[in-house]
All heavy atoms as a GROMACS GRO file, in nm:
protein
  536
    1MET      N    1   0.987   0.307  -1.052
    1MET     CA    2   0.878   0.266  -0.968
    1MET      C    3   0.789   0.383  -0.928
    1MET      O    4   0.677   0.362  -0.888
    1MET     CB    5   0.930   0.198  -0.842
    1MET     CG    6   1.007   0.072  -0.868
    1MET     SD    7   0.927  -0.088  -0.842
    1MET     CE    8   0.805  -0.068  -0.724
    2THR      N    9   0.840   0.504  -0.934
    2THR     CA   10   0.758   0.620  -0.894
    2THR      C   11   0.759   0.725  -1.005
    2THR      O   12   0.852   0.734  -1.084
    2THR     CB   13   0.811   0.685  -0.765
    2THR    OG1   14   0.941   0.738  -0.788
    2THR    CG2   15   0.814   0.586  -0.651
    3SER      N   16   0.654   0.803  -1.007
    3SER     CA   17   0.648   0.913  -1.105
    3SER      C   18   0.617   1.046  -1.038
    3SER      O   19   0.590   1.144  -1.106
    3SER     CB   20   0.539   0.882  -1.209
    3SER     OG   21   0.413   0.871  -1.145
    4GLY      N   22   0.623   1.047  -0.908
    4GLY     CA   23   0.594   1.169  -0.834
    4GLY      C   24   0.626   1.152  -0.688
    4GLY      O   25   0.689   1.053  -0.649
    5PRO      N   26   0.586   1.248  -0.606
    5PRO     CA   27   0.613   1.239  -0.462
    5PRO      C   28   0.554   1.110  -0.403
    5PRO      O   29   0.453   1.059  -0.449
    5PRO     CB   30   0.540   1.360  -0.404
    5PRO     CG   31   0.526   1.454  -0.519
    5PRO     CD   32   0.512   1.367  -0.641
    6VAL      N   33   0.618   1.061  -0.298
    6VAL     CA   34   0.577   0.938  -0.233
    6VAL      C   35   0.554   0.965  -0.085
    6VAL      O   36   0.633   1.034  -0.020
    6VAL     CB   37   0.686   0.829  -0.248
    6VAL    CG1   38   0.650   0.703  -0.172
    6VAL    CG2   39   0.709   0.799  -0.396
    7VAL      N   40   0.449   0.910  -0.029
    7VAL     CA   41   0.422   0.913   0.114
    7VAL      C   42   0.435   0.769   0.162
    7VAL      O   43   0.367   0.680   0.112
    7VAL     CB   44   0.282   0.966   0.145
    7VAL    CG1   45   0.253   0.957   0.293
    7VAL    CG2   46   0.267   1.108   0.095
    8VAL      N   47   0.524   0.747   0.257
    8VAL     CA   48   0.547   0.613   0.310
    8VAL      C   49   0.493   0.609   0.452
    8VAL      O   50   0.518   0.700   0.532
    8VAL     CB   51   0.696   0.577   0.311
    8VAL    CG1   52   0.720   0.437   0.362
    8VAL    CG2   53   0.755   0.594   0.172
    9GLN      N   54   0.417   0.505   0.483
    9GLN     CA   55   0.360   0.492   0.617
    9GLN      C   56   0.363   0.347   0.660
    9GLN      O   57   0.366   0.256   0.577
    9GLN     CB   58   0.218   0.544   0.620
    9GLN     CG   59   0.124   0.473   0.525
    9GLN     CD   60  -0.014   0.534   0.520
    9GLN    OE1   61  -0.046   0.623   0.597
    9GLN    NE2   62  -0.097   0.488   0.429
   10VAL      N   63   0.361   0.326   0.790
   10VAL     CA   64   0.353   0.192   0.847
   10VAL      C   65   0.220   0.186   0.921
   10VAL      O   66   0.193   0.265   1.011
   10VAL     CB   67   0.470   0.165   0.945
   10VAL    CG1   68   0.454   0.029   1.009
   10VAL    CG2   69   0.603   0.176   0.872
   11LEU      N   70   0.137   0.090   0.882
   11LEU     CA   71   0.008   0.069   0.949
   11LEU      C   72   0.021  -0.053   1.038
   11LEU      O   73   0.082  -0.153   0.999
   11LEU     CB   74  -0.102   0.048   0.844
   11LEU     CG   75  -0.118   0.161   0.742
   11LEU    CD1   76  -0.223   0.122   0.639
   11LEU    CD2   77  -0.155   0.290   0.811
   12ASP      N   78  -0.040  -0.047   1.155
   12ASP     CA   79  -0.032  -0.157   1.249
   12ASP      C   80  -0.170  -0.177   1.309
   12ASP      O   81  -0.242  -0.081   1.333
   12ASP     CB   82   0.069  -0.123   1.359
   12ASP     CG   83   0.093  -0.238   1.456
   12ASP    OD1   84   0.076  -0.354   1.415
   12ASP    OD2   85   0.132  -0.209   1.570
   13GLY      N   86  -0.204  -0.300   1.331
   13GLY     CA   87  -0.332  -0.331   1.393
   13GLY      C   88  -0.380  -0.468   1.351
   13GLY      O   89  -0.321  -0.533   1.264
   14GLU      N   90  -0.489  -0.511   1.410
   14GLU     CA   91  -0.544  -0.641   1.379
   14GLU      C   92  -0.587  -0.646   1.233
   14GLU      O   93  -0.661  -0.559   1.186
   14GLU     CB   94  -0.666  -0.668   1.469
   14GLU     CG   95  -0.719  -0.808   1.457
   14GLU     CD   96  -0.827  -0.838   1.558
   14GLU    OE1   97  -0.824  -0.781   1.669
   14GLU    OE2   98  -0.916  -0.918   1.525
   15ASN      N   99  -0.536  -0.743   1.162
   15ASN     CA  100  -0.565  -0.762   1.019
   15ASN      C  101  -0.532  -0.639   0.934
   15ASN      O  102  -0.601  -0.612   0.834
   15ASN     CB  103  -0.712  -0.803   0.998
   15ASN     CG  104  -0.743  -0.936   1.064
   15ASN    OD1  105  -0.666  -1.030   1.052
   15ASN    ND2  106  -0.855  -0.943   1.131
   16ALA      N  107  -0.431  -0.564   0.972
   16ALA     CA  108  -0.396  -0.439   0.903
   16ALA      C  109  -0.369  -0.460   0.755
   16ALA      O  110  -0.414  -0.382   0.671
   16ALA     CB  111  -0.276  -0.373   0.969
   17ILE      N  112  -0.300  -0.566   0.719
   17ILE     CA  113  -0.267  -0.591   0.579
   17ILE      C  114  -0.394  -0.616   0.498
   17ILE      O  115  -0.416  -0.553   0.395
   17ILE     CB  116  -0.166  -0.708   0.564
   17ILE    CG1  117  -0.031  -0.665   0.620
   17ILE    CG2  118  -0.154  -0.752   0.419
   17ILE    CD1  119   0.072  -0.775   0.630
   18ALA      N  120  -0.478  -0.705   0.545
   18ALA     CA  121  -0.602  -0.735   0.472
   18ALA      C  122  -0.693  -0.614   0.464
   18ALA      O  123  -0.752  -0.586   0.358
   18ALA     CB  124  -0.674  -0.851   0.541
   19LYS      N  125  -0.703  -0.540   0.571
   19LYS     CA  126  -0.792  -0.422   0.572
   19LYS      C  127  -0.742  -0.317   0.473
   19LYS      O  128  -0.822  -0.256   0.400
   19LYS     CB  129  -0.803  -0.363   0.712
   19LYS     CG  130  -0.884  -0.450   0.806
   19LYS     CD  131  -0.886  -0.393   0.946
   19LYS     CE  132  -0.964  -0.481   1.042
   19LYS     NZ  133  -0.962  -0.429   1.179
   20TYR      N  134  -0.610  -0.293   0.473
   20TYR     CA  135  -0.557  -0.193   0.381
   20TYR      C  136  -0.568  -0.238   0.235
   20TYR      O  137  -0.597  -0.160   0.147
   20TYR     CB  138  -0.412  -0.158   0.416
   20TYR     CG  139  -0.364  -0.038   0.338
   20TYR    CD1  140  -0.431   0.085   0.345
   20TYR    CD2  141  -0.253  -0.046   0.257
   20TYR    CE1  142  -0.389   0.195   0.273
   20TYR    CE2  143  -0.210   0.065   0.184
   20TYR     CZ  144  -0.278   0.184   0.193
   20TYR     OH  145  -0.237   0.292   0.120
   21ARG      N  146  -0.550  -0.368   0.211
   21ARG     CA  147  -0.565  -0.419   0.075
   21ARG      C  148  -0.709  -0.399   0.027
   21ARG      O  149  -0.732  -0.371  -0.091
   21ARG     CB  150  -0.519  -0.564   0.067
   21ARG     CG  151  -0.366  -0.575   0.090
   21ARG     CD  152  -0.312  -0.713   0.073
   21ARG     NE  153  -0.310  -0.757  -0.066
   21ARG     CZ  154  -0.221  -0.720  -0.157
   21ARG    NH1  155  -0.125  -0.635  -0.124
   21ARG    NH2  156  -0.228  -0.766  -0.280
   22ASP      N  157  -0.806  -0.410   0.116
   22ASP     CA  158  -0.944  -0.380   0.080
   22ASP      C  159  -0.962  -0.232   0.042
   22ASP      O  160  -1.031  -0.201  -0.054
   22ASP     CB  161  -1.039  -0.414   0.194
   22ASP     CG  162  -1.062  -0.562   0.212
   22ASP    OD1  163  -1.030  -0.641   0.119
   22ASP    OD2  164  -1.112  -0.600   0.320
   23VAL      N  165  -0.897  -0.143   0.116
   23VAL     CA  166  -0.906   0.001   0.089
   23VAL      C  167  -0.836   0.035  -0.043
   23VAL      O  168  -0.882   0.120  -0.118
   23VAL     CB  169  -0.844   0.081   0.205
   23VAL    CG1  170  -0.829   0.228   0.170
   23VAL    CG2  171  -0.925   0.064   0.332
   24MET      N  172  -0.725  -0.036  -0.072
   24MET     CA  173  -0.651  -0.009  -0.197
   24MET      C  174  -0.731  -0.051  -0.318
   24MET      O  175  -0.730   0.016  -0.420
   24MET     CB  176  -0.518  -0.084  -0.198
   24MET     CG  177  -0.415  -0.029  -0.104
   24MET     SD  178  -0.253  -0.104  -0.126
   24MET     CE  179  -0.285  -0.277  -0.101
   25GLY      N  180  -0.798  -0.166  -0.312
   25GLY     CA  181  -0.870  -0.220  -0.426
   25GLY      C  182  -0.782  -0.307  -0.510
   25GLY      O  183  -0.662  -0.319  -0.491
   26ALA      N  184  -0.841  -0.370  -0.610
   26ALA     CA  185  -0.770  -0.462  -0.700
   26ALA      C  186  -0.656  -0.388  -0.772
   26ALA      O  187  -0.668  -0.268  -0.802
   26ALA     CB  188  -0.867  -0.521  -0.801
   27THR      N  189  -0.549  -0.461  -0.804
   27THR     CA  190  -0.434  -0.402  -0.873
   27THR      C  191  -0.478  -0.340  -1.006
   27THR      O  192  -0.430  -0.233  -1.044
   27THR     CB  193  -0.327  -0.509  -0.897
   27THR    OG1  194  -0.289  -0.564  -0.770
   27THR    CG2  195  -0.204  -0.448  -0.963
   28ASP      N  196  -0.568  -0.405  -1.075
   28ASP     CA  197  -0.622  -0.351  -1.201
   28ASP      C  198  -0.736  -0.255  -1.166
   28ASP      O  199  -0.840  -0.296  -1.118
   28ASP     CB  200  -0.675  -0.465  -1.288
   28ASP     CG  201  -0.725  -0.418  -1.422
   28ASP    OD1  202  -0.745  -0.296  -1.443
   28ASP    OD2  203  -0.747  -0.505  -1.510
   29PRO      N  204  -0.715  -0.127  -1.188
   29PRO     CA  205  -0.819  -0.029  -1.149
   29PRO      C  206  -0.953  -0.054  -1.218
   29PRO      O  207  -1.057  -0.018  -1.163
   29PRO     CB  208  -0.760   0.106  -1.189
   29PRO     CG  209  -0.648   0.075  -1.283
   29PRO     CD  210  -0.601  -0.063  -1.252
   30LYS      N  211  -0.952  -0.119  -1.334
   30LYS     CA  212  -1.078  -0.150  -1.401
   30LYS      C  213  -1.159  -0.253  -1.323
   30LYS      O  214  -1.280  -0.260  -1.335
   30LYS     CB  215  -1.051  -0.202  -1.543
   30LYS     CG  216  -0.992  -0.096  -1.634
   30LYS     CD  217  -0.958  -0.156  -1.770
   30LYS     CE  218  -0.885  -0.053  -1.854
   30LYS     NZ  219  -0.836  -0.111  -1.980
   31LYS      N  220  -1.089  -0.334  -1.242
   31LYS     CA  221  -1.155  -0.438  -1.162
   31LYS      C  222  -1.174  -0.397  -1.016
   31LYS      O  223  -1.234  -0.470  -0.939
   31LYS     CB  224  -1.075  -0.568  -1.168
   31LYS     CG  225  -1.065  -0.626  -1.308
   31LYS     CD  226  -0.980  -0.750  -1.310
   31LYS     CE  227  -0.966  -0.806  -1.450
   31LYS     NZ  228  -0.876  -0.922  -1.456
   32ALA      N  229  -1.119  -0.283  -0.979
   32ALA     CA  230  -1.127  -0.238  -0.840
   32ALA      C  231  -1.268  -0.192  -0.804
   32ALA      O  232  -1.340  -0.138  -0.888
   32ALA     CB  233  -1.027  -0.125  -0.816
   33ALA      N  234  -1.305  -0.214  -0.679
   33ALA     CA  235  -1.436  -0.172  -0.631
   33ALA      C  236  -1.446  -0.019  -0.627
   33ALA      O  237  -1.344   0.050  -0.609
   33ALA     CB  238  -1.461  -0.230  -0.491
   34ASP      N  239  -1.565   0.032  -0.645
   34ASP     CA  240  -1.588   0.177  -0.637
   34ASP      C  241  -1.536   0.232  -0.504
   34ASP      O  242  -1.544   0.163  -0.402
   34ASP     CB  243  -1.737   0.209  -0.651
   34ASP     CG  244  -1.788   0.185  -0.792
   34ASP    OD1  245  -1.705   0.178  -0.886
   34ASP    OD2  246  -1.910   0.171  -0.808
   35ALA      N  247  -1.486   0.352  -0.507
   35ALA     CA  248  -1.438   0.426  -0.390
   35ALA      C  249  -1.308   0.372  -0.330
   35ALA      O  250  -1.265   0.419  -0.227
   35ALA     CB  251  -1.545   0.437  -0.283
   36THR      N  252  -1.243   0.273  -0.394
   36THR     CA  253  -1.112   0.229  -0.348
   36THR      C  254  -1.007   0.324  -0.406
   36THR      O  255  -1.032   0.397  -0.502
   36THR     CB  256  -1.082   0.083  -0.390
   36THR    OG1  257  -1.084   0.075  -0.532
   36THR    CG2  258  -1.181  -0.014  -0.328
   37ILE      N  259  -0.890   0.324  -0.345
   37ILE     CA  260  -0.782   0.414  -0.390
   37ILE      C  261  -0.750   0.392  -0.536
   37ILE      O  262  -0.739   0.488  -0.615
   37ILE     CB  263  -0.656   0.395  -0.303
   37ILE    CG1  264  -0.685   0.437  -0.158
   37ILE    CG2  265  -0.538   0.475  -0.360
   37ILE    CD1  266  -0.577   0.400  -0.060
   38ARG      N  267  -0.736   0.268  -0.577
   38ARG     CA  268  -0.699   0.241  -0.715
   38ARG      C  269  -0.811   0.274  -0.813
   38ARG      O  270  -0.786   0.321  -0.924
   38ARG     CB  271  -0.654   0.096  -0.731
   38ARG     CG  272  -0.517   0.073  -0.665
   38ARG     CD  273  -0.473  -0.069  -0.676
   38ARG     NE  274  -0.337  -0.086  -0.626
   38ARG     CZ  275  -0.297  -0.193  -0.559
   38ARG    NH1  276  -0.381  -0.290  -0.531
   38ARG    NH2  277  -0.174  -0.201  -0.517
   39LYS      N  278  -0.934   0.249  -0.777
   39LYS     CA  279  -1.045   0.284  -0.866
   39LYS      C  280  -1.050   0.434  -0.891
   39LYS      O  281  -1.073   0.480  -1.002
   39LYS     CB  282  -1.178   0.236  -0.805
   39LYS     CG  283  -1.298   0.256  -0.895
   39LYS     CD  284  -1.288   0.166  -1.017
   39LYS     CE  285  -1.419   0.156  -1.090
   39LYS     NZ  286  -1.414   0.051  -1.192
   40VAL      N  287  -1.025   0.510  -0.786
   40VAL     CA  288  -1.034   0.656  -0.795
   40VAL      C  289  -0.910   0.719  -0.857
   40VAL      O  290  -0.921   0.811  -0.936
   40VAL     CB  291  -1.060   0.717  -0.654
   40VAL    CG1  292  -1.055   0.867  -0.658
   40VAL    CG2  293  -1.194   0.668  -0.599
   41HIS      N  294  -0.790   0.666  -0.825
   41HIS     CA  295  -0.666   0.736  -0.862
   41HIS      C  296  -0.576   0.666  -0.962
   41HIS      O  297  -0.488   0.730  -1.020
   41HIS     CB  298  -0.585   0.767  -0.736
   41HIS     CG  299  -0.656   0.856  -0.640
   41HIS    ND1  300  -0.675   0.991  -0.664
   41HIS    CD2  301  -0.716   0.830  -0.522
   41HIS    CE1  302  -0.742   1.042  -0.563
   41HIS    NE2  303  -0.769   0.948  -0.476
   42ALA      N  304  -0.590   0.536  -0.982
   42ALA     CA  305  -0.496   0.463  -1.068
   42ALA      C  306  -0.524   0.489  -1.216
   42ALA      O  307  -0.638   0.510  -1.255
   42ALA     CB  308  -0.503   0.314  -1.039
   43LEU      N  309  -0.420   0.486  -1.295
   43LEU     CA  310  -0.433   0.501  -1.440
   43LEU      C  311  -0.434   0.368  -1.512
   43LEU      O  312  -0.495   0.354  -1.617
   43LEU     CB  313  -0.317   0.589  -1.493
   43LEU     CG  314  -0.306   0.728  -1.434
   43LEU    CD1  315  -0.183   0.798  -1.488
   43LEU    CD2  316  -0.432   0.809  -1.463
   44SER      N  317  -0.361   0.270  -1.456
   44SER     CA  318  -0.348   0.137  -1.519
   44SER      C  319  -0.290   0.041  -1.416
   44SER      O  320  -0.257   0.081  -1.305
   44SER     CB  321  -0.256   0.145  -1.640
   44SER     OG  322  -0.123   0.174  -1.598
   45ILE      N  323  -0.271  -0.084  -1.455
   45ILE     CA  324  -0.208  -0.181  -1.365
   45ILE      C  325  -0.067  -0.134  -1.328
   45ILE      O  326  -0.026  -0.143  -1.214
   45ILE     CB  327  -0.205  -0.321  -1.428
   45ILE    CG1  328  -0.348  -0.376  -1.440
   45ILE    CG2  329  -0.116  -0.415  -1.346
   45ILE    CD1  330  -0.358  -0.508  -1.514
   46GLY      N  331   0.006  -0.084  -1.425
   46GLY     CA  332   0.143  -0.036  -1.401
   46GLY      C  333   0.152   0.096  -1.330
   46GLY      O  334   0.253   0.126  -1.269
   47GLU      N  335   0.048   0.175  -1.338
   47GLU     CA  336   0.044   0.306  -1.272
   47GLU      C  337  -0.076   0.304  -1.177
   47GLU      O  338  -0.176   0.370  -1.197
   47GLU     CB  339   0.026   0.418  -1.373
   47GLU     CG  340   0.144   0.429  -1.469
   47GLU     CD  341   0.118   0.532  -1.577
   47GLU    OE1  342   0.029   0.507  -1.660
   47GLU    OE2  343   0.187   0.636  -1.575
   48ASN      N  344  -0.061   0.222  -1.070
   48ASN     CA  345  -0.177   0.195  -0.987
   48ASN      C  346  -0.185   0.278  -0.860
   48ASN      O  347  -0.269   0.252  -0.774
   48ASN     CB  348  -0.192   0.045  -0.959
   48ASN     CG  349  -0.082  -0.010  -0.875
   48ASN    OD1  350  -0.027   0.054  -0.786
   48ASN    ND2  351  -0.046  -0.136  -0.902
   49SER      N  352  -0.101   0.373  -0.843
   49SER     CA  353  -0.111   0.481  -0.742
   49SER      C  354  -0.088   0.443  -0.598
   49SER      O  355  -0.075   0.532  -0.514
   49SER     CB  356  -0.244   0.555  -0.753
   49SER     OG  357  -0.351   0.476  -0.706
   50VAL      N  358  -0.078   0.314  -0.564
   50VAL     CA  359  -0.062   0.278  -0.425
   50VAL      C  360   0.002   0.138  -0.415
   50VAL      O  361  -0.016   0.056  -0.504
   50VAL     CB  362  -0.198   0.282  -0.349
   50VAL    CG1  363  -0.292   0.178  -0.401
   50VAL    CG2  364  -0.181   0.273  -0.200
   51HIS      N  365   0.074   0.117  -0.308
   51HIS     CA  366   0.132  -0.016  -0.281
   51HIS      C  367   0.104  -0.053  -0.137
   51HIS      O  368   0.107   0.032  -0.048
   51HIS     CB  369   0.282  -0.016  -0.305
   51HIS     CG  370   0.346  -0.144  -0.262
   51HIS    ND1  371   0.335  -0.261  -0.334
   51HIS    CD2  372   0.416  -0.176  -0.150
   51HIS    CE1  373   0.397  -0.358  -0.269
   51HIS    NE2  374   0.448  -0.309  -0.158
   52GLY      N  375   0.079  -0.178  -0.116
   52GLY     CA  376   0.067  -0.232   0.020
   52GLY      C  377   0.125  -0.371   0.022
   52GLY      O  378   0.111  -0.448  -0.073
   53SER      N  379   0.190  -0.404   0.129
   53SER     CA  380   0.250  -0.536   0.143
   53SER      C  381   0.143  -0.644   0.140
   53SER      O  382   0.028  -0.621   0.179
   53SER     CB  383   0.325  -0.544   0.276
   53SER     OG  384   0.422  -0.443   0.284
   54ASP      N  385   0.184  -0.763   0.095
   54ASP     CA  386   0.088  -0.873   0.085
   54ASP      C  387   0.097  -0.972   0.201
   54ASP      O  388   0.012  -1.060   0.213
   54ASP     CB  389   0.106  -0.948  -0.048
   54ASP     CG  390   0.243  -1.007  -0.065
   54ASP    OD1  391   0.332  -0.988   0.021
   54ASP    OD2  392   0.265  -1.074  -0.168
   55ALA      N  393   0.198  -0.957   0.286
   55ALA     CA  394   0.215  -1.047   0.399
   55ALA      C  395   0.306  -0.981   0.503
   55ALA      O  396   0.379  -0.887   0.470
   55ALA     CB  397   0.276  -1.178   0.353
   56SER      N  398   0.304  -1.033   0.624
   56SER     CA  399   0.386  -0.975   0.731
   56SER      C  400   0.534  -0.979   0.701
   56SER      O  401   0.606  -0.882   0.728
   56SER     CB  402   0.360  -1.049   0.862
   56SER     OG  403   0.227  -1.031   0.903
   57ASP      N  404   0.583  -1.089   0.642
   57ASP     CA  405   0.724  -1.098   0.608
   57ASP      C  406   0.764  -0.995   0.504
   57ASP      O  407   0.868  -0.931   0.515
   57ASP     CB  408   0.758  -1.239   0.556
   57ASP     CG  409   0.748  -1.346   0.662
   57ASP    OD1  410   0.741  -1.312   0.782
   57ASP    OD2  411   0.746  -1.465   0.626
   58THR      N  412   0.681  -0.978   0.404
   58THR     CA  413   0.706  -0.879   0.301
   58THR      C  414   0.703  -0.740   0.361
   58THR      O  415   0.786  -0.654   0.330
   58THR     CB  416   0.600  -0.887   0.188
   58THR    OG1  417   0.588  -1.023   0.147
   58THR    CG2  418   0.636  -0.801   0.071
   59ALA      N  419   0.608  -0.715   0.448
   59ALA     CA  420   0.597  -0.584   0.514
   59ALA      C  421   0.724  -0.551   0.592
   59ALA      O  422   0.776  -0.439   0.582
   59ALA     CB  423   0.476  -0.580   0.606
   60ALA      N  424   0.777  -0.648   0.664
   60ALA     CA  425   0.899  -0.625   0.739
   60ALA      C  426   1.014  -0.584   0.649
   60ALA      O  427   1.091  -0.491   0.681
   60ALA     CB  428   0.935  -0.750   0.820
   61GLN      N  429   1.028  -0.650   0.536
   61GLN     CA  430   1.135  -0.616   0.441
   61GLN      C  431   1.114  -0.477   0.382
   61GLN      O  432   1.209  -0.398   0.369
   61GLN     CB  433   1.140  -0.719   0.328
   61GLN     CG  434   1.181  -0.856   0.370
   61GLN     CD  435   1.163  -0.961   0.259
   61GLN    OE1  436   1.118  -0.928   0.150
   61GLN    NE2  437   1.197  -1.084   0.287
   62GLU      N  438   0.990  -0.446   0.345
   62GLU     CA  439   0.962  -0.316   0.283
   62GLU      C  440   0.975  -0.204   0.385
   62GLU      O  441   1.024  -0.095   0.351
   62GLU     CB  442   0.823  -0.320   0.219
   62GLU     CG  443   0.821  -0.417   0.101
   62GLU     CD  444   0.683  -0.440   0.042
   62GLU    OE1  445   0.582  -0.404   0.107
   62GLU    OE2  446   0.676  -0.496  -0.068
   63ILE      N  447   0.934  -0.224   0.506
   63ILE     CA  448   0.948  -0.122   0.611
   63ILE      C  449   1.094  -0.091   0.632
   63ILE      O  450   1.134   0.026   0.644
   63ILE     CB  451   0.880  -0.167   0.742
   63ILE    CG1  452   0.728  -0.167   0.722
   63ILE    CG2  453   0.920  -0.080   0.859
   63ILE    CD1  454   0.651  -0.240   0.832
   64ALA      N  455   1.179  -0.195   0.635
   64ALA     CA  456   1.323  -0.176   0.657
   64ALA      C  457   1.389  -0.095   0.545
   64ALA      O  458   1.493  -0.033   0.567
   64ALA     CB  459   1.391  -0.313   0.671
   65GLN      N  460   1.330  -0.093   0.426
   65GLN     CA  461   1.386  -0.013   0.317
   65GLN      C  462   1.370   0.137   0.343
   65GLN      O  463   1.446   0.217   0.288
   65GLN     CB  464   1.319  -0.048   0.184
   65GLN     CG  465   1.356  -0.184   0.134
   65GLN     CD  466   1.283  -0.217   0.003
   65GLN    OE1  467   1.171  -0.175  -0.021
   65GLN    NE2  468   1.351  -0.292  -0.081
   66PHE      N  469   1.270   0.175   0.419
   66PHE     CA  470   1.239   0.317   0.437
   66PHE      C  471   1.266   0.370   0.578
   66PHE      O  472   1.284   0.489   0.594
   66PHE     CB  473   1.092   0.343   0.403
   66PHE     CG  474   1.060   0.323   0.258
   66PHE    CD1  475   1.007   0.204   0.210
   66PHE    CD2  476   1.087   0.424   0.165
   66PHE    CE1  477   0.978   0.187   0.077
   66PHE    CE2  478   1.060   0.408   0.032
   66PHE     CZ  479   1.005   0.288  -0.014
   67PHE      N  480   1.263   0.283   0.678
   67PHE     CA  481   1.270   0.329   0.816
   67PHE      C  482   1.376   0.250   0.893
   67PHE      O  483   1.392   0.131   0.874
   67PHE     CB  484   1.136   0.307   0.887
   67PHE     CG  485   1.021   0.384   0.827
   67PHE    CD1  486   0.933   0.320   0.742
   67PHE    CD2  487   1.002   0.517   0.854
   67PHE    CE1  488   0.827   0.390   0.684
   67PHE    CE2  489   0.896   0.588   0.802
   67PHE     CZ  490   0.809   0.525   0.714
   68SER      N  491   1.443   0.320   0.987
   68SER     CA  492   1.529   0.248   1.083
   68SER      C  493   1.438   0.207   1.200
   68SER      O  494   1.330   0.260   1.216
   68SER     CB  495   1.642   0.339   1.130
   68SER     OG  496   1.592   0.448   1.204
   69GLY      N  497   1.485   0.114   1.278
   69GLY     CA  498   1.404   0.061   1.388
   69GLY      C  499   1.354   0.166   1.484
   69GLY      O  500   1.243   0.157   1.535
   70ASN      N  501   1.433   0.269   1.510
   70ASN     CA  502   1.392   0.370   1.609
   70ASN      C  503   1.295   0.474   1.552
   70ASN      O  504   1.250   0.565   1.622
   70ASN     CB  505   1.513   0.439   1.673
   70ASN     CG  506   1.594   0.521   1.575
   70ASN    OD1  507   1.570   0.518   1.454
   70ASN    ND2  508   1.693   0.591   1.625
   71GLU      N  509   1.263   0.464   1.424
   71GLU     CA  510   1.167   0.558   1.363
   71GLU      C  511   1.024   0.509   1.370
   71GLU      O  512   0.932   0.585   1.342
   71GLU     CB  513   1.205   0.585   1.216
   71GLU     CG  514   1.335   0.658   1.201
   71GLU     CD  515   1.372   0.678   1.055
   71GLU    OE1  516   1.381   0.578   0.983
   71GLU    OE2  517   1.394   0.795   1.018
   72ILE      N  518   1.005   0.385   1.406
   72ILE     CA  519   0.871   0.328   1.418
   72ILE      C  520   0.825   0.344   1.563
   72ILE      O  521   0.889   0.296   1.656
   72ILE     CB  522   0.867   0.178   1.377
   72ILE    CG1  523   0.929   0.158   1.239
   72ILE    CG2  524   0.727   0.123   1.387
   72ILE    CD1  525   0.856   0.228   1.127
   73VAL      N  526   0.714   0.412   1.582
   73VAL     CA  527   0.663   0.439   1.717
   73VAL      C  528   0.527   0.374   1.730
   73VAL      O  529   0.446   0.376   1.640
   73VAL     CB  530   0.648   0.593   1.738
   73VAL    CG1  531   0.594   0.622   1.876
   73VAL    CG2  532   0.783   0.661   1.716
   74GLY      N  533   0.501   0.320   1.847
   74GLY     CA  534   0.367   0.266   1.871
   74GLY      C  535   0.363   0.124   1.914
   74GLY      O  536   0.452   0.050   1.921
   0.00000   0.00000   0.00000
């Protein structure tokens, strides 16, 4: 799943998932909007340089893979 260093973060706020998905851009970098993370940095659909959860339930599961409850502040 990774080919280099990884930075893991938890974003929180109103519509955080939708807003971050806009910043990431389409999964296919060829279809991603200009200046999105995937348009600028992705090599292909399989090497798309960034991941973001698609829903709150998914986010909770993914956050739990990387962080214990007391590591999330805010």
